[in-house]
N, C-alpha and C positions, 0 to 999 in steps of 0.2 A: 504493500500500500504506500503510495507516494502522494504527498500533499504539498502544495506550495506554501512557503513561509509567508508571514504577514507582508502584504504589499506596501513597502515603505513609501513609495512615491504616488500611490493611488489616492486621489482626492476623496474626501469623506463628505457625505451629504448631511443636511440638517436633521432629517428623521433618524439617521443612524447615530448621530451625535446625541440626540435626545435619549435614545435607548441605552447608549453607553453611559450617559450620565445617571440613568436609573440604576444600571448595574453597579456602577461605582459607588453610588449612595448605599446600595444594599450591602456591598462588601465592607464599606466603612462602618456601617452599623454592626456587622458581624464582629469586627475588631474593636468595637466600642470607641471609634474615632468620632469626635464632635465635628460633624460635617453639615453644612447648610444645603439641603436639597434645592431650595429656591435659588441660592447663589450659583449652584452647580448648573442648574437648568438655564439660568440667565447667561452664564459664561459660554455654554455649549455653542450657541449659534455663531459666536465670533470666530470659531475655528472651522467654519464651513469652507469647503474647497481647499483646505490645507492638506499637505501630505498626511496620510492616516497615522503613521507612527508618531510624527511630531505632534499632531493634534491630540491624540489619545494620551501621549506621555504628559503633555502640559495639563490636560483636563484631570488626569489622575493625580498629578501633583497638587492641584487645588483641593482635591479631596483628601490629601494627606497620604496618598498611596504611591507606590512605585509600580512601573509598568514593565513586566518581564515576559517576553514571548517564550513559549515552551514548544518543544518538538511534539508534533501531533501524533503521539503514539499511545499505546495502552498504558505504558509506565507513567505518563504524565497525568493520568487520572487515578493514581494511587491515593490511599487515604491520607498520606502524609503531605500531599501537595494541594489538597482541597481547602477552600473553595477556589475554583478557577472559572474563567469566562471563555466560552467557546462561540466562535462565529461559524455558522453553518454555510454550506455552499450557496444556499438561497438568500443569504444575508441576515437571517434571524440570529438573535443572540440567545445563548443558553447558559444559565448559571448552574454549575454542578456543585451541589452542597454535600452530598453523602454518597458513599460507595460501600456496598456490603462485602467487597473483596472478591466477589464471585462474578456476578453479571448484572446486578440491579443497581441503578443510579437514581437518586432523588434529585430532580432538576427543577429549575424555574425558567420558563420561557419569557423573555423580555420583549414585549411588543405592545407598547403603550401602557401596559400594566404587567405585573408579575403573575404568571399562571403556573402553579405547581403541578408536577406530573412525575410519574415513575416510568422509566424506560430501561431497556437493556443496553449493555455496553456494545453488543454486536450490532444493534440497530443504529447506535450513535456514531460509531467510528467511521463508517463509509461516508458520512455526510459532513465531517469536520473539515473546515477550511484552515483555521488556525486556532491555537489555544493561548490564552493570556492569563498569567498569574498576577494578581494585584495584591501587594503586601504593604503593610505600614512602613512609612519612611523612617520613623523613629520608634523607639521602644515605648510600649504603653505604660502609663503610670499605674502604680499599685501601692496603696498606703502601707501594705505589709513589707514590701521591698524597701520603701522609703524609711521605714522604722529600722530595718536592719542596717541599711547603708549609713544611717545617721550615727552609728557607733564609730564610724571612721573618724580619726583625728587628723585634721589638716595640718597641725603643727608638729607631726611626729619627727620630721627631720630637724626642725628647730630645737626640739627638746633634746635630741642626741648631740648635735654639733655644739650648741651653746649651753651645755650643761654646766661647764666650768668656764667662766669668762676671764679668769686671771691670765692665761697665756696670751690673750688678745689685747691686753692693756696697752702696751706701747704702740701697736698697730692702730688701735682705735683712737689713741691720742693724736697720732700723726694725721690720721684721716680727718679727725675733727678740726685740726688746725687748717687743713687744706680746704675743707668745705665750709668753714666758719663764715667767711664773707657771703657765701651764697645763702646760708641760713639767715644771716642778719638782714639781707636784702629782700627776703621773701615777701614781707609786708608791702614794701614799695612796689615790687614787681606785681603783686596781686592787684593793687590799686590801679596800676597802669594797664594791666591786662583786662580788668573788668571795665575800665573806662573806654578802652579801645573797642571791646566787644559791644558795649552799649552804643557808642557813637556810630559804629559800623551798622548796627541794626537800624538806628534812626536814619542814617544816610540812605540805606536801601529802601526804607519806607518812604522817604521823600522822593526818591527816584521813581518808585512804582506809582505813587500818588500823582506825581507831575506828569508822567506819561499817560496815565488814565484820564486825568483831567486837563489835558493840554489845551483843549478848545476853550474851556471855561477860564483857564489862566490867561489866555490871550484876550478873551472878551473883557475880562475884569482888569486888564493891564497890570497883572500881579506878577509879572516875570521877575522883577527885582526882588520881591519878597522871597520867592522860592529860590532864586539864585543866591541870596544872602544866607538862607538856611543851608543850602548845599555847600557853599564855601565855608560856613562855620563848622559844619560837621566834618568836612574834609580837613580843615586846619587842625581841629582837635584830634582827629584820628591820626594825622601825620605827626603831630607833636608827641602824642603818647607812644606811637610806634617808634619814633626816633629815639625817645628817651629809653624805651625798653631795649632797643638794640644797643644803645650805649652801655647800659648796665650789663646786658648779656655778654657783650664782647669783653667788658672789663672782667667778668668772672672767668671767661675762657682764657683770657690773657693771664689772669692770676694763676690758673692751673698750670699753664705752660711755664710761667716764671718759677713756680715752686718746683716743678719737675727739673728745670735747669739748675736750680739751687741745690737740689739733692745730688745731682750729678757732680756739681762743683765741690760740694762738701765732702763727698766720698774721695774725690781726687785730692782735695786739700789735706785731709787727714791721713790719706794713704801714702802720699808722696814722702813725708818724713820717715814713715816706717819702711818704705822701699830703700831710702838712703841708708837707714840703719841696718838693713839686711833682714829685718823681721818679716817682711812680706816681699813676694816677688812682683815684678811689673805685671805679669799676667793676672795675678790675684787681684790687684787694684783695678785693672781694666775690667775683669769679670764682675767685681763688686759694683763698679760704677754702672755697668750695663744692666745688671740685675736690679739695682736700685731704681734706675730709670724705668725699666719694664714694670717693676712692682708699683710704682707711683702713677703709671699711665692710666690705669682704670679710674683712679681718683680724679685725674684730670678730666676724664670723660664725664664723671659725676658732676663736676662743676658746670659742664655744658648742659647736663640734664636739669640741674637746679635753675639754670638761667631760663630754661623754657618751661619749667614745671607749671608756673602760674598761667601761662598761655594755654597749656593743655587742660588745666583745671577749668579755666573760663570756657573753653570749647566744650568740655564734657558737661559743664553746667547747662550750657545751651541745648546740647543734645538730650540731657536728662529731662529738661523742661518740656521738650517735644515728646519724648517717650512716655512721660507721665500723663499726657493728655488722655482723657477717657476714650475708649473705643466702643463702637456700637455693639460688637459681639465679642465676648471673652473667648479665649482659645478653647477652653474646656466646657463652654456653656452650650447646652442643648436646648434649642427653642422649638416651638410648635410649628410644624410644617402643614400648610393647607394650600391647595392649588387655587381655589376660588373663594373670594370674599364678595358678599352681596351688598354690604353697606348698612347692616343693622348695628347702630352705635348705641351704647348705654353708658352715660357718665353719672356717677353718684358720689357726691362730696369730693369731687376731683379737684386737685390743685396741681398746676403745671408751672415749671420753671425751665428757662433755657439752659441754666447750669445748676447743678445740685448745690454748689457752694454759694449761689446767688441768694441773698436774703429777700429780695423782692419777689412777690408772687404775682405775675402778670395776668393770670387767669384762674378764676375760681368758679366752678360749676357745681351747684347743689344737686341738680338733677336735670338731665337732658337725654331724651331718647329719640333716635332717628330711625325710622323704619326703612327697610331696603326698598329702593325705588322712589323714595320721596325726593321732592325738589324744594329746597329751602333757601331763603335769602337771609344773610346775616347783615344787619344794619347797626349803625352806631357812629359816633363822632370819631374824629382822628384820635388814635391812642386808646380806643375803647377795648381793644383786644380781638378785633375781627381776624387779623392775620394770624395771631397766636392761636385762635381756635382752629383755623384751618391747618396750621402746623401740628396741633395736637391730634386732629383727626388723621393726619398723615403719619403720626408717630415721630414727628421731628422735634418735640420738646419732651422733657423728662416729667413723668408722673411722680410727684413726691408724696402725695397723700390721696386717699380715696380709691375709687375703683373706676376703671375705664375699660370697656369691652367692645370688641368688634365681632359680630356674629357669635356672641357668647364665649369669646376667648379673650383673656386679658391682653390688652395692647402690649405691655412690656414683654409678654411671653411669646409674641408672634415673631417669626423670622422676618427680618426687615426686607429680605429679597422677595418673599411672598407678598408682603404688604405693598411694596413699591410696584410690583407687577400688576396689582389690582387697583391701586390708587394713582390717579393722575392729578398732580397739584401744579398749578401755574401761579407762582407768586409774583409780587411786584418787582422782585430782584432778579427775575429770570433774565438771561442774556444769551446772545448769539456768540458763536466761537469762530475763530479763523478757519476757513476752508470753503468748500462749495456749498451752495444752497441745499443740494441733495444730502451732503454729509451732515449738515445741521438738522435737517428734517428727520433723518434716519438714525439719530443718535440712540433713541430708545427702541427702534424697530429696524435693525440693520438689513433685514431681508424684505422690506416692503417694496412692492412693485410700483412702477410709474403710475398705473391706474389708481392704486390706493393712495399714492401721494397727491395726485391731482383731485381725488375725491375729497380729501380733508382740506386741501387748499381752496376748493370751491365752497366748502362750508364756511371757511373763515374769510371769504371774499378776496383771496390773494391769487386765485388761479389766473385771472386776466393779467394782473401785474406780472406774474412769472412768465406767462406766454409771450409778453412783449419784450422780455429781456433777450439780448442777442444770443446768449448761451443757455437760456432756459434754466433748467435745474443745475447746470454746471456753472452758474454765475458765481464768481468769487465773492465771499463775504469776509469783511475785515473784522478785527477784534471788536466785540461789542456791537456789531452791525453798523459800523461807521459807513455813512453814505446812503443809508436807508432812512426813510421817514419814520417817525414814532409809530404811526399806524401800520406801516409795512412790517416793522419789527414785531409789533404785537400780533399781527395776523400770522406771521411765520411761527412765532412761539406757540400760539394757540394750535396751529396745524401740527406742530411737532408733538404736542401733548396728546391731541386727538388721534394721531396716527398709531399710538400704542393701544387704542381701544380699551381704556380701563373701565372696570365696572363701577368705580366710584370716582366722580369728577369733582374736584375742588378748584374753584376759580376765585382769584383775588383781583378785583377791579378789572375784569377781562376786556371791557370796552372803553377804558379810560382814554385811550389814544385814538379811538375810531371816530370818524364823523357820524352824523346822525343817520345818513343813508346806509353806510356800511354797518352801523350798529343794528339797524332794523333787519337787514338781510341776514346778518350773523345770528341774531336771536331767533329768527324764523327757522333757519336751517339747523341750528343747534337743537332746537326743540324737537325736530323730526329725528335727528341723529341719536338723541339721548335714549329714546325707547324706554326700557325698564331700568335704566341705569340710575344710580343715586347721584343727585346734584346738590352741592352746597356752594353758594356763591356769595362772596362779600362784595358789596357795591354801594355806591352813592347815586347811581343812575336809575331813574324811575322806569325807563323802558325795559330794563333787565328783569323787573318784577313780573313781566309777562310770562317768564319761564317757570315761576315758582308757585307753590300752593300754600306755603307756610312761611312765616316771618319770625326771625329771632332778633331781638334787640339787645345789644351789650352796652354796658356803661361801667367804666373804670374796671374792666376785667371781670364783671359779673353779669349774669343773665337777669335782665329786668323785664323782659317780655317774651312770651312764646305763644303765638296765636296764629290762627288761619289768616291768610293774606287779607281778606275782606275786613275781618274784625280789626286787624292791626292797623290797616290804612284808615279805617273809620275812626279809631281812637286817635290817630295822629291828626286827622282833619279836625276833630272836635277840640283837641288840645290847642291847635293853631288858632281856631276860631275864638276860643276863650282868651287867648293871649291878645288877639286883636281887639276884642271887646274891652278888656282891661285897660289897654293903651288908650282907646278912645275915651273911656270914662275919666282917666287921669288927665287927658288933654282938655276935656270940657270943663273939668273942675278947676 
């Protein structure tokens, strides 16, 4: 029986990648590796049409597994090598989990879902194309092993070598004299290193801010202000760097000087002994050479001390980055669900953007949103509308209370699954450098041109795109420079709709559109939504045509939750009372 090895250069299709992602997730669960199924499924389409070996190796690495092809023989299916993944001649994937050692195999067929079955080895072998073993990249953690290894003493060598320090006395004294200037200058070097790092950070911040806001700087004629800031940071950075180099070079020169003095001292004290005949010339030369060689490492230590504070400042900056919170901890297992319909329930929920932030921007005593509802969120500037949308999308931390989506606690949901089902268009959304097609397909890399133009038509951007000389290949600058505000907003709306999320969250979606474009967008969006859940924050009255229910926020708290007709009636009544009160005061 002869079978071809895994085709290294054969391109792999998107459906095949999806099946491989399911198989890898199953293997990762077998080895108790914390792996996000949603993240794996989201990554799989980006490897489409790449060489099969390269794509599967990289996909397996994201699941914490290594990718090892096996020879397609009966020996590869022994009990000691299971579980393995087999691709059949017809392209189907089979997970082999158990083998009775004779002829019976317990397998799972991976084709959209896992289908368990029992087949014979003789039936399987002729249909095998290749066999892959997926194994953990790193050893699995076990608290029992950790407890055993914890008995290891890291200082065992130190306790043996430095048990008696008396023989090292003269050497340590000489070493101390050599590195003493470096130790005394550590405080000054630390101040200079921290100052240099701080000013370099500010300098880079001013540079980025100036480039991003170049047009506003020119319009405000504020070039001199930013130029003065830039020159100030450059001057301080240069001065601290120059002073640091002077001190560092001084310490290095001190080490070289001491090394030369040691050589001279050996010759000076050895020469009279050679004249007296006590020592030979060779002995003095050997002693001087050995003394220089012995003191050389201490000279290198002077150079280390000269740069030590710079290393500490750099490490401090890296530590501050590495200590930032991450969305998913390495060993954290979250709830995986393919589809969310949009049934939200908040009870006594409090949200913060950062857990250490003392201010609570959003408090919701009780809010329930049924799947398929269309809701408008109203309120003044700073009332918490954008924060509520971020909370619905899982973008802010729940610090107290309960927040659920489809009866699953929001903090326990895999963010990859949540983002696949939730489409949020915030006021801070931006376009990226590249072509128009690349910007539109950021979240849907395999969308066809028909699908792209369908969402562009909904957003009122189809005619604008068709008039472009290069169409979908039109180049986009950073931030969408060169496009009008309405064009940018239409493209970003189309980018979000192209993902076809089940839950649509919009923050001022028509703020940059004219009245005609706004009416057309509202009409087409209403038809596109179907049974999807819609929550839209807006100040525009025409947008209320899309909704059936109105939520009003004030200072981060829910102050009204009513059907649209009732909420608008109360608003009109309140406005009429205010006008009557003003008229009475004016007549009085």
